[in-house]
C-alpha positions as CSV (number, residue, x, y, z in Angstrom):
1,M,7.1,-76.2,57.9
2,Q,3.8,-73.8,55.9
3,R,3.7,-74.6,52.5
4,P,6.5,-72.2,50.5
5,R,4.8,-68.6,49.1
6,A,5.8,-67.7,45.5
7,F,5.9,-63.8,45.3
8,F,5.8,-64.7,41.2
9,P,3.7,-61.2,39.3
10,A,0.6,-63.4,39.0
11,K,0.2,-64.4,42.7
12,P,-2.0,-62.1,45.0
13,L,1.4,-60.8,46.2
14,G,3.4,-59.9,43.3
15,C,6.7,-59.2,43.2
16,Y,7.5,-58.2,39.8
17,G,10.0,-61.1,39.1
18,D,10.5,-64.4,40.6
19,G,10.8,-64.8,43.3
20,G,9.8,-66.5,47.2
21,A,10.0,-67.6,51.0
22,V,9.9,-70.4,53.6
23,F,7.9,-70.3,56.8
24,T,9.3,-72.6,59.4
25,D,9.5,-73.2,63.3
26,D,12.0,-76.6,62.5
27,D,15.2,-75.2,63.3
28,D,16.7,-77.8,61.8
29,L,15.3,-77.0,58.3
30,A,15.8,-73.2,58.1
31,D,19.1,-74.8,58.2
32,A,18.2,-76.2,55.9
33,L,17.1,-73.9,53.1
34,E,19.2,-71.2,54.5
35,S,22.2,-73.1,53.4
36,I,20.6,-74.1,50.0
37,R,19.4,-70.5,49.4
38,V,23.0,-69.4,49.8
39,H,25.0,-71.6,47.2
40,G,25.1,-74.8,49.8
41,K,27.2,-72.6,52.0
42,G,28.1,-74.6,55.2
43,R,29.7,-72.3,58.6
44,D,31.0,-70.0,56.0
45,K,31.5,-68.9,52.5
46,Y,33.7,-71.5,51.5
47,D,32.3,-74.4,52.8
48,N,30.5,-76.2,51.0
49,I,27.9,-79.0,51.3
50,R,25.6,-79.6,49.5
51,V,24.0,-77.9,46.5
52,G,22.5,-75.5,46.6
53,L,21.0,-71.9,44.7
54,N,21.6,-68.4,44.1
55,A,18.2,-67.1,45.8
56,R,18.3,-64.8,47.2
57,L,15.0,-62.1,46.4
58,H,16.9,-58.6,45.7
59,T,16.4,-55.2,47.3
60,L,14.2,-54.4,45.1
61,Q,12.0,-57.5,44.4
62,A,12.0,-56.8,48.4
63,A,11.2,-52.9,48.7
64,I,7.8,-54.0,46.3
65,L,7.1,-56.4,48.6
66,L,7.0,-54.3,51.9
67,E,5.1,-51.5,50.1
68,K,2.5,-54.1,48.7
69,L,2.1,-56.2,52.0
70,E,0.8,-53.9,54.1
71,K,-2.3,-53.3,50.8
72,F,-2.2,-56.8,51.0
73,P,-5.5,-57.2,53.0
74,Q,-7.3,-54.6,51.9
75,E,-6.6,-56.0,48.8
76,L,-7.4,-59.8,49.1
77,E,-10.6,-58.7,50.5
78,A,-11.9,-56.4,47.7
79,K,-10.9,-59.9,45.8
80,Q,-12.9,-62.0,48.0
81,K,-16.0,-59.7,47.0
82,T,-15.4,-60.0,43.3
83,A,-15.0,-63.8,43.4
84,Q,-18.3,-63.6,45.2
85,Q,-20.3,-61.4,42.8
86,Y,-19.2,-63.5,39.9
87,T,-20.1,-66.2,41.9
88,N,-23.4,-64.8,42.4
89,L,-23.8,-63.8,38.6
90,L,-22.7,-66.3,37.3
91,N,-25.1,-68.8,40.0
92,T,-28.3,-69.0,37.8
93,D,-30.9,-71.6,36.3
94,A,-30.5,-70.4,33.1
95,L,-26.6,-70.4,32.8
96,S,-26.2,-73.6,34.2
97,L,-22.9,-72.7,35.1
98,V,-21.0,-74.2,38.3
99,T,-18.4,-72.2,39.9
100,P,-15.7,-73.2,42.3
101,H,-16.1,-73.7,45.7
102,V,-15.2,-71.8,48.7
103,P,-16.0,-73.4,52.6
104,N,-17.1,-71.2,55.0
105,G,-14.2,-69.2,56.7
106,L,-11.9,-70.3,54.2
107,L,-10.9,-67.6,51.9
108,S,-9.4,-67.6,48.4
109,A,-5.5,-66.3,47.2
């Protein structure tokens, strides 16, 4: 399972309220997560097999995220360039600052 992704407004791929996503290739885990997402639902809506949530993303939030997702690669690249510019400007002997280190081949989002 990949780490859950939050769509909080301050995140790189944020919407205008709380939301999130979980990605997995494990069918059993996907079934359990779906059940939790829909009030703990089992085989039908009256079969509650666990404590669950009403954690469905609102349609408006989903629409906003779909539009933002198209531009996300360009926005992420622009943020990487800006971060590198800050690193270059702040890593001087005169300032004696330690900036975050992003290993080669990785990105900071």
